[in-house]
Backbone as JSON Lines, residues from 0, in Angstrom:
{"i":0,"aa":"X","n":[-38.76,-52.19,2.25],"ca":[-39.13,-52.51,3.61],"c":[-40.64,-52.48,3.8]}
{"i":1,"aa":"X","n":[-41.34,-51.55,3.11],"ca":[-42.79,-51.5,3.23],"c":[-43.44,-52.77,2.7]}
{"i":2,"aa":"X","n":[-42.87,-53.31,1.65],"ca":[-43.42,-54.54,1.07],"c":[-43.3,-55.69,2.07]}
{"i":3,"aa":"X","n":[-42.18,-55.76,2.76],"ca":[-41.97,-56.8,3.75],"c":[-42.97,-56.67,4.89]}
{"i":4,"aa":"X","n":[-43.22,-55.44,5.34],"ca":[-44.21,-55.2,6.4],"c":[-45.6,-55.61,5.92]}
{"i":5,"aa":"X","n":[-45.94,-55.23,4.7],"ca":[-47.25,-55.57,4.16],"c":[-47.44,-57.08,4.08]}
{"i":6,"aa":"X","n":[-46.42,-57.78,3.58],"ca":[-46.51,-59.23,3.47],"c":[-46.64,-59.89,4.85]}
{"i":7,"aa":"X","n":[-45.9,-59.39,5.81],"ca":[-45.99,-59.92,7.17],"c":[-47.39,-59.71,7.73]}
{"i":8,"aa":"X","n":[-47.92,-58.51,7.55],"ca":[-49.27,-58.18,8.02],"c":[-50.3,-59.08,7.33]}
{"i":9,"aa":"X","n":[-50.17,-59.24,6.02],"ca":[-51.1,-60.06,5.25],"c":[-51.09,-61.51,5.73]}
{"i":10,"aa":"X","n":[-49.9,-62.06,5.97],"ca":[-49.8,-63.43,6.43],"c":[-50.43,-63.61,7.81]}
{"i":11,"aa":"X","n":[-50.25,-62.67,8.68],"ca":[-50.84,-62.74,10.02],"c":[-52.36,-62.67,9.93]}
{"i":12,"aa":"X","n":[-52.88,-61.73,9.17],"ca":[-54.33,-61.57,9.03],"c":[-54.95,-62.78,8.35]}
{"i":13,"aa":"X","n":[-54.28,-63.34,7.37],"ca":[-54.85,-64.48,6.64],"c":[-55.0,-65.71,7.52]}
{"i":14,"aa":"X","n":[-54.28,-65.79,8.61],"ca":[-54.41,-66.92,9.53],"c":[-55.77,-66.94,10.23]}
{"i":15,"aa":"X","n":[-56.45,-65.8,10.26],"ca":[-57.75,-65.71,10.92],"c":[-58.91,-66.13,10.02]}
{"i":16,"aa":"X","n":[-58.65,-66.39,8.77],"ca":[-59.7,-66.77,7.82],"c":[-59.53,-68.23,7.42]}
{"i":17,"aa":"X","n":[-60.64,-68.94,7.39],"ca":[-60.63,-70.34,6.99],"c":[-61.16,-70.42,5.56]}
{"i":18,"aa":"X","n":[-60.35,-70.94,4.67],"ca":[-60.76,-71.11,3.29],"c":[-61.13,-72.57,3.08]}
{"i":19,"aa":"X","n":[-62.36,-72.82,2.74],"ca":[-62.84,-74.18,2.53],"c":[-62.65,-74.58,1.07]}
{"i":20,"aa":"X","n":[-62.27,-75.82,0.88],"ca":[-62.11,-76.34,-0.47],"c":[-63.23,-77.32,-0.81]}
{"i":21,"aa":"X","n":[-64.26,-77.34,0.01],"ca":[-65.37,-78.27,-0.2],"c":[-66.44,-77.65,-1.08]}
{"i":22,"aa":"X","n":[-67.23,-78.53,-1.69],"ca":[-68.38,-78.11,-2.49],"c":[-69.64,-78.37,-1.69]}
{"i":23,"aa":"X","n":[-70.73,-77.74,-2.11],"ca":[-72.02,-77.92,-1.46],"c":[-72.96,-78.55,-2.47]}
{"i":24,"aa":"X","n":[-73.76,-79.49,-2.02],"ca":[-74.72,-80.16,-2.89],"c":[-75.81,-80.82,-2.07]}
{"i":25,"aa":"X","n":[-76.46,-81.8,-2.67],"ca":[-77.52,-82.53,-1.97],"c":[-77.19,-84.02,-1.97]}
{"i":26,"aa":"X","n":[-77.71,-84.7,-0.98],"ca":[-77.55,-86.16,-0.91],"c":[-78.9,-86.79,-0.66]}
{"i":27,"aa":"X","n":[-79.1,-87.93,-1.28],"ca":[-80.27,-88.76,-1.06],"c":[-79.75,-90.13,-0.62]}
{"i":28,"aa":"X","n":[-80.65,-91.08,-0.46],"ca":[-80.23,-92.43,-0.09],"c":[-80.88,-93.45,-1.01]}
{"i":29,"aa":"X","n":[-80.22,-94.62,-1.11],"ca":[-80.82,-95.72,-1.85],"c":[-80.61,-97.01,-1.09]}
{"i":30,"aa":"X","n":[-81.47,-97.98,-1.36],"ca":[-81.51,-99.24,-0.62],"c":[-81.04,-100.39,-1.5]}
{"i":31,"aa":"X","n":[-80.72,-101.54,-0.88],"ca":[-80.39,-102.72,-1.66],"c":[-81.58,-103.13,-2.53]}
{"i":32,"aa":"X","n":[-81.37,-103.84,-3.62],"ca":[-80.09,-104.4,-4.05],"c":[-79.21,-103.35,-4.72]}
{"i":33,"aa":"X","n":[-77.91,-103.46,-4.49],"ca":[-76.96,-102.5,-5.04],"c":[-76.26,-103.02,-6.3]}
{"i":34,"aa":"X","n":[-76.34,-104.31,-6.54],"ca":[-75.67,-104.9,-7.71],"c":[-76.66,-105.15,-8.84]}
{"i":35,"aa":"X","n":[-76.24,-105.05,-10.08],"ca":[-74.92,-104.62,-10.56],"c":[-74.78,-103.1,-10.51]}
{"i":36,"aa":"X","n":[-73.54,-102.63,-10.57],"ca":[-73.28,-101.19,-10.57],"c":[-72.67,-100.77,-11.91]}
{"i":37,"aa":"X","n":[-72.79,-99.49,-12.19],"ca":[-72.23,-98.95,-13.44],"c":[-70.7,-98.97,-13.42]}
{"i":38,"aa":"X","n":[-70.11,-98.96,-12.24],"ca":[-68.65,-98.92,-12.14],"c":[-68.0,-100.3,-12.2]}
{"i":39,"aa":"X","n":[-68.57,-101.27,-11.48],"ca":[-67.88,-102.55,-11.3],"c":[-68.74,-103.77,-11.61]}
{"i":40,"aa":"X","n":[-69.9,-103.57,-12.2],"ca":[-70.76,-104.7,-12.55],"c":[-71.23,-105.48,-11.33]}
{"i":41,"aa":"X","n":[-71.05,-106.8,-11.37],"ca":[-71.51,-107.67,-10.28],"c":[-70.43,-107.98,-9.24]}
{"i":42,"aa":"X","n":[-69.33,-107.27,-9.26],"ca":[-68.22,-107.53,-8.35],"c":[-68.56,-107.06,-6.93]}
{"i":43,"aa":"X","n":[-68.84,-108.0,-6.04],"ca":[-69.2,-107.7,-4.65],"c":[-68.05,-107.04,-3.89]}
{"i":44,"aa":"X","n":[-66.8,-107.31,-4.31],"ca":[-65.64,-106.77,-3.59],"c":[-65.48,-105.26,-3.77]}
{"i":45,"aa":"X","n":[-66.28,-104.66,-4.64],"ca":[-66.21,-103.21,-4.85],"c":[-66.65,-102.42,-3.62]}
{"i":46,"aa":"X","n":[-67.48,-103.02,-2.78],"ca":[-68.05,-102.3,-1.65],"c":[-67.1,-102.31,-0.46]}
{"i":47,"aa":"X","n":[-66.87,-101.15,0.15],"ca":[-66.03,-101.11,1.35],"c":[-66.7,-101.91,2.48]}
{"i":48,"aa":"X","n":[-65.93,-102.52,3.34],"ca":[-66.48,-103.32,4.43],"c":[-67.34,-102.49,5.38]}
{"i":49,"aa":"X","n":[-67.11,-101.2,5.41],"ca":[-67.88,-100.29,6.27],"c":[-69.28,-100.02,5.71]}
{"i":50,"aa":"X","n":[-69.52,-100.39,4.45],"ca":[-70.76,-100.08,3.73],"c":[-70.97,-98.59,3.52]}
{"i":51,"aa":"X","n":[-69.9,-97.82,3.6],"ca":[-69.97,-96.38,3.33],"c":[-69.61,-96.16,1.86]}
{"i":52,"aa":"X","n":[-70.61,-96.23,1.01],"ca":[-70.41,-96.05,-0.42],"c":[-71.56,-95.23,-0.98]}
{"i":53,"aa":"X","n":[-71.43,-94.84,-2.25],"ca":[-72.42,-93.96,-2.85],"c":[-72.47,-94.12,-4.36]}
{"i":54,"aa":"X","n":[-73.56,-93.59,-4.92],"ca":[-73.71,-93.48,-6.37],"c":[-73.56,-92.01,-6.73]}
{"i":55,"aa":"X","n":[-72.85,-91.74,-7.79],"ca":[-72.6,-90.36,-8.23],"c":[-73.79,-89.84,-9.02]}
{"i":56,"aa":"X","n":[-74.18,-88.61,-8.73],"ca":[-75.18,-87.92,-9.53],"c":[-74.52,-87.34,-10.77]}
{"i":57,"aa":"X","n":[-75.34,-86.75,-11.64],"ca":[-74.81,-86.19,-12.88],"c":[-73.7,-85.16,-12.66]}
{"i":58,"aa":"X","n":[-73.8,-84.38,-11.59],"ca":[-72.84,-83.31,-11.35],"c":[-71.42,-83.75,-11.08]}
{"i":59,"aa":"X","n":[-71.25,-84.97,-10.57],"ca":[-69.9,-85.46,-10.27],"c":[-69.54,-86.74,-11.03]}
{"i":60,"aa":"X","n":[-70.43,-87.25,-11.86],"ca":[-70.21,-88.51,-12.56],"c":[-68.99,-88.46,-13.47]}
{"i":61,"aa":"X","n":[-68.83,-87.38,-14.21],"ca":[-67.64,-87.17,-15.05],"c":[-67.41,-88.33,-16.03]}
{"i":62,"aa":"X","n":[-68.48,-88.74,-16.71],"ca":[-68.41,-89.84,-17.69],"c":[-67.75,-91.11,-17.14]}
{"i":63,"aa":"X","n":[-68.0,-91.39,-15.87],"ca":[-67.47,-92.6,-15.25],"c":[-66.14,-92.43,-14.55]}
{"i":64,"aa":"X","n":[-65.51,-91.29,-14.71],"ca":[-64.22,-91.06,-14.06],"c":[-64.34,-91.01,-12.54]}
{"i":65,"aa":"X","n":[-65.56,-90.81,-12.03],"ca":[-65.74,-90.74,-10.58],"c":[-65.73,-92.12,-9.92]}
{"i":66,"aa":"X","n":[-65.8,-93.18,-10.69],"ca":[-65.77,-94.54,-10.12],"c":[-64.51,-94.73,-9.27]}
{"i":67,"aa":"X","n":[-64.72,-95.15,-8.05],"ca":[-63.61,-95.38,-7.13],"c":[-63.16,-94.16,-6.35]}
{"i":68,"aa":"X","n":[-63.62,-92.98,-6.74],"ca":[-63.23,-91.78,-5.99],"c":[-63.77,-91.85,-4.57]}
{"i":69,"aa":"X","n":[-63.02,-91.23,-3.67],"ca":[-63.42,-91.15,-2.27],"c":[-63.84,-89.71,-1.98]}
{"i":70,"aa":"X","n":[-64.94,-89.55,-1.29],"ca":[-65.42,-88.22,-0.92],"c":[-65.67,-88.16,0.58]}
{"i":71,"aa":"X","n":[-65.29,-87.04,1.18],"ca":[-65.68,-86.74,2.55],"c":[-67.02,-86.04,2.47]}
{"i":72,"aa":"X","n":[-67.99,-86.49,3.24],"ca":[-69.35,-85.96,3.18],"c":[-69.81,-85.59,4.58]}
{"i":73,"aa":"X","n":[-70.42,-84.4,4.67],"ca":[-70.95,-83.91,5.95],"c":[-72.31,-83.29,5.7]}
{"i":74,"aa":"X","n":[-73.29,-83.64,6.52],"ca":[-74.62,-83.05,6.44],"c":[-74.55,-81.65,7.04]}
{"i":75,"aa":"X","n":[-75.05,-80.65,6.29],"ca":[-75.02,-79.28,6.8],"c":[-76.4,-78.73,7.11]}
{"i":76,"aa":"X","n":[-77.45,-79.28,6.49],"ca":[-78.82,-78.84,6.8],"c":[-79.82,-79.75,6.11]}
{"i":77,"aa":"X","n":[-81.07,-79.6,6.51],"ca":[-82.16,-80.35,5.89],"c":[-83.45,-79.58,6.11]}
{"i":78,"aa":"X","n":[-84.51,-80.02,5.46],"ca":[-85.79,-79.32,5.59],"c":[-86.35,-79.44,7.01]}
{"i":79,"aa":"X","n":[-86.0,-80.5,7.71],"ca":[-86.44,-80.68,9.09],"c":[-85.28,-80.4,10.05]}
{"i":80,"aa":"X","n":[-85.45,-79.48,10.99],"ca":[-84.39,-79.2,11.96],"c":[-84.02,-80.46,12.75]}
{"i":81,"aa":"X","n":[-82.75,-80.57,13.08],"ca":[-82.28,-81.7,13.88],"c":[-82.02,-82.96,13.08]}
{"i":82,"aa":"X","n":[-82.09,-82.88,11.77],"ca":[-81.88,-84.05,10.91],"c":[-80.42,-84.48,10.87]}
{"i":83,"aa":"X","n":[-79.52,-83.52,10.79],"ca":[-78.09,-83.83,10.64],"c":[-77.48,-84.35,11.94]}
{"i":84,"aa":"X","n":[-76.61,-85.34,11.82],"ca":[-75.82,-85.81,12.95],"c":[-74.73,-84.77,13.18]}
{"i":85,"aa":"X","n":[-74.68,-84.16,14.36],"ca":[-73.72,-83.09,14.6],"c":[-72.26,-83.55,14.5]}
{"i":86,"aa":"X","n":[-71.45,-82.73,13.84],"ca":[-70.0,-82.97,13.74],"c":[-69.65,-84.36,13.21]}
{"i":87,"aa":"X","n":[-70.43,-84.87,12.28],"ca":[-70.17,-86.2,11.73],"c":[-69.79,-86.09,10.26]}
{"i":88,"aa":"X","n":[-68.58,-86.5,9.93],"ca":[-68.1,-86.54,8.55],"c":[-67.74,-87.98,8.22]}
{"i":89,"aa":"X","n":[-68.16,-88.44,7.05],"ca":[-67.84,-89.8,6.63],"c":[-67.08,-89.77,5.31]}
{"i":90,"aa":"X","n":[-66.41,-90.86,5.01],"ca":[-65.73,-91.01,3.73],"c":[-66.46,-92.11,2.96]}
{"i":91,"aa":"X","n":[-66.91,-91.77,1.75],"ca":[-67.62,-92.74,0.91],"c":[-66.86,-92.98,-0.39]}
{"i":92,"aa":"X","n":[-67.06,-94.16,-0.94],"ca":[-66.46,-94.54,-2.22],"c":[-67.57,-94.56,-3.27]}
{"i":93,"aa":"X","n":[-67.32,-93.95,-4.42],"ca":[-68.29,-93.97,-5.52],"c":[-68.21,-95.32,-6.22]}
{"i":94,"aa":"X","n":[-69.36,-96.02,-6.26],"ca":[-69.41,-97.35,-6.88],"c":[-70.45,-97.45,-8.0]}
{"i":95,"aa":"X","n":[-71.26,-96.4,-8.19],"ca":[-72.34,-96.5,-9.15],"c":[-72.71,-95.12,-9.69]}
{"i":96,"aa":"X","n":[-73.55,-95.11,-10.7],"ca":[-74.09,-93.9,-11.31],"c":[-75.56,-93.82,-10.92]}
{"i":97,"aa":"X","n":[-75.95,-92.81,-10.18],"ca":[-77.29,-92.72,-9.6],"c":[-78.44,-92.89,-10.6]}
{"i":98,"aa":"X","n":[-78.42,-92.22,-11.76],"ca":[-79.55,-92.36,-12.69],"c":[-79.77,-93.78,-13.22]}
{"i":99,"aa":"X","n":[-78.73,-94.62,-13.21],"ca":[-78.89,-95.98,-13.72],"c":[-78.81,-97.04,-12.63]}
{"i":100,"aa":"X","n":[-78.74,-96.64,-11.36],"ca":[-78.64,-97.59,-10.26],"c":[-79.88,-98.48,-10.23]}
{"i":101,"aa":"X","n":[-79.7,-99.73,-9.84],"ca":[-80.8,-100.69,-9.8],"c":[-81.9,-100.22,-8.84]}
{"i":102,"aa":"X","n":[-81.51,-99.7,-7.69],"ca":[-82.49,-99.16,-6.73],"c":[-82.66,-97.67,-6.97]}
{"i":103,"aa":"X","n":[-83.87,-97.2,-6.86],"ca":[-84.1,-95.77,-7.1],"c":[-83.72,-94.95,-5.88]}
{"i":104,"aa":"X","n":[-83.37,-93.72,-6.14],"ca":[-82.95,-92.77,-5.12],"c":[-84.17,-92.21,-4.38]}
{"i":105,"aa":"X","n":[-83.97,-91.84,-3.11],"ca":[-85.06,-91.25,-2.33],"c":[-85.4,-89.84,-2.8]}
{"i":106,"aa":"X","n":[-84.53,-89.22,-3.57],"ca":[-84.78,-87.88,-4.12],"c":[-84.08,-87.78,-5.48]}
{"i":107,"aa":"X","n":[-84.72,-87.16,-6.42],"ca":[-84.16,-87.02,-7.77],"c":[-83.11,-85.91,-7.82]}
{"i":108,"aa":"X","n":[-82.19,-86.04,-8.73],"ca":[-81.17,-85.03,-9.04],"c":[-80.23,-84.71,-7.88]}
{"i":109,"aa":"X","n":[-79.99,-85.67,-7.0],"ca":[-79.04,-85.46,-5.9],"c":[-77.62,-85.47,-6.45]}
{"i":110,"aa":"X","n":[-76.75,-84.74,-5.79],"ca":[-75.34,-84.73,-6.16],"c":[-74.72,-86.09,-5.9]}
{"i":111,"aa":"X","n":[-75.03,-86.65,-4.73],"ca":[-74.53,-87.96,-4.31],"c":[-75.7,-88.73,-3.71]}
{"i":112,"aa":"X","n":[-75.81,-90.0,-4.06],"ca":[-76.83,-90.86,-3.46],"c":[-76.1,-91.87,-2.58]}
{"i":113,"aa":"X","n":[-76.31,-91.74,-1.27],"ca":[-75.59,-92.53,-0.28],"c":[-76.27,-93.87,-0.02]}
{"i":114,"aa":"X","n":[-75.48,-94.88,0.31],"ca":[-76.04,-96.15,0.77],"c":[-76.82,-95.87,2.05]}
{"i":115,"aa":"X","n":[-77.71,-96.78,2.43],"ca":[-78.48,-96.59,3.66],"c":[-77.57,-96.39,4.86]}
{"i":116,"aa":"X","n":[-76.51,-97.17,4.94],"ca":[-75.57,-97.07,6.06],"c":[-74.89,-95.71,6.08]}
{"i":117,"aa":"X","n":[-74.45,-95.24,4.93],"ca":[-73.77,-93.95,4.85],"c":[-74.72,-92.81,5.2]}
{"i":118,"aa":"X","n":[-75.92,-92.85,4.66],"ca":[-76.89,-91.78,4.94],"c":[-77.21,-91.75,6.44]}
{"i":119,"aa":"X","n":[-77.43,-92.93,7.04],"ca":[-77.73,-93.0,8.46],"c":[-76.59,-92.54,9.35]}
{"i":120,"aa":"X","n":[-75.38,-92.55,8.85],"ca":[-74.23,-92.1,9.63],"c":[-74.16,-90.58,9.76]}
{"i":121,"aa":"X","n":[-74.77,-89.86,8.81],"ca":[-74.7,-88.4,8.84],"c":[-76.04,-87.72,9.07]}
{"i":122,"aa":"X","n":[-77.15,-88.48,8.97],"ca":[-78.47,-87.85,9.09],"c":[-79.52,-88.88,9.51]}
{"i":123,"aa":"X","n":[-80.67,-88.36,9.89],"ca":[-81.83,-89.18,10.2],"c":[-82.35,-89.78,8.9]}
{"i":124,"aa":"X","n":[-82.48,-91.09,8.84],"ca":[-82.87,-91.75,7.59],"c":[-84.34,-91.54,7.23]}
{"i":125,"aa":"X","n":[-85.1,-90.9,8.09],"ca":[-86.52,-90.66,7.81],"c":[-86.73,-89.58,6.75]}
{"i":126,"aa":"X","n":[-85.71,-88.77,6.46],"ca":[-85.85,-87.72,5.45],"c":[-85.37,-88.22,4.09]}
{"i":127,"aa":"X","n":[-85.87,-87.61,3.02],"ca":[-85.51,-88.03,1.67],"c":[-84.18,-87.47,1.19]}
{"i":128,"aa":"X","n":[-83.88,-86.23,1.59],"ca":[-82.64,-85.61,1.12],"c":[-82.1,-84.64,2.15]}
{"i":129,"aa":"X","n":[-80.81,-84.37,2.03],"ca":[-80.13,-83.44,2.92],"c":[-79.21,-82.56,2.09]}
{"i":130,"aa":"X","n":[-78.82,-81.44,2.65],"ca":[-77.81,-80.59,2.04],"c":[-76.47,-80.99,2.64]}
{"i":131,"aa":"X","n":[-75.49,-81.13,1.77],"ca":[-74.19,-81.63,2.21],"c":[-73.05,-80.72,1.78]}
{"i":132,"aa":"X","n":[-71.96,-80.89,2.48],"ca":[-70.67,-80.35,2.07],"c":[-69.85,-81.58,1.73]}
{"i":133,"aa":"X","n":[-69.21,-81.59,0.57],"ca":[-68.43,-82.76,0.18],"c":[-67.12,-82.32,-0.45]}
{"i":134,"aa":"X","n":[-66.13,-83.2,-0.3],"ca":[-64.79,-82.88,-0.78],"c":[-64.09,-84.17,-1.16]}
{"i":135,"aa":"X","n":[-63.41,-84.14,-2.3],"ca":[-62.67,-85.32,-2.74],"c":[-61.35,-85.39,-2.01]}
């Protein structure tokens, strides 16, 4: 009976804690031209119509396995206060590998390099990089 009480208590208390499954990293932005890409070459149809896409940095590239993956991305902070768009989360598709992308990134060694449209959806585009929370 004590075990049942303990389990009941544990389940009730655990409801008050939020466990996040997201990772934290950095995001930069890159500009056109976006083709060709490491994932799909010159195929224009690779880009979502929303233009919310990204290039994977070394940390998530996974030898190309990240191509086509979808990530939820949210700006959590930046060097300049007020940079992040409040309560804004976007979904991006990985279409390229950042170190070999035709256009250079606004910041080196970013976890994810967002298209101009994607970066502008979560942050002020005047900054080079932001801290993000991201989840596949």
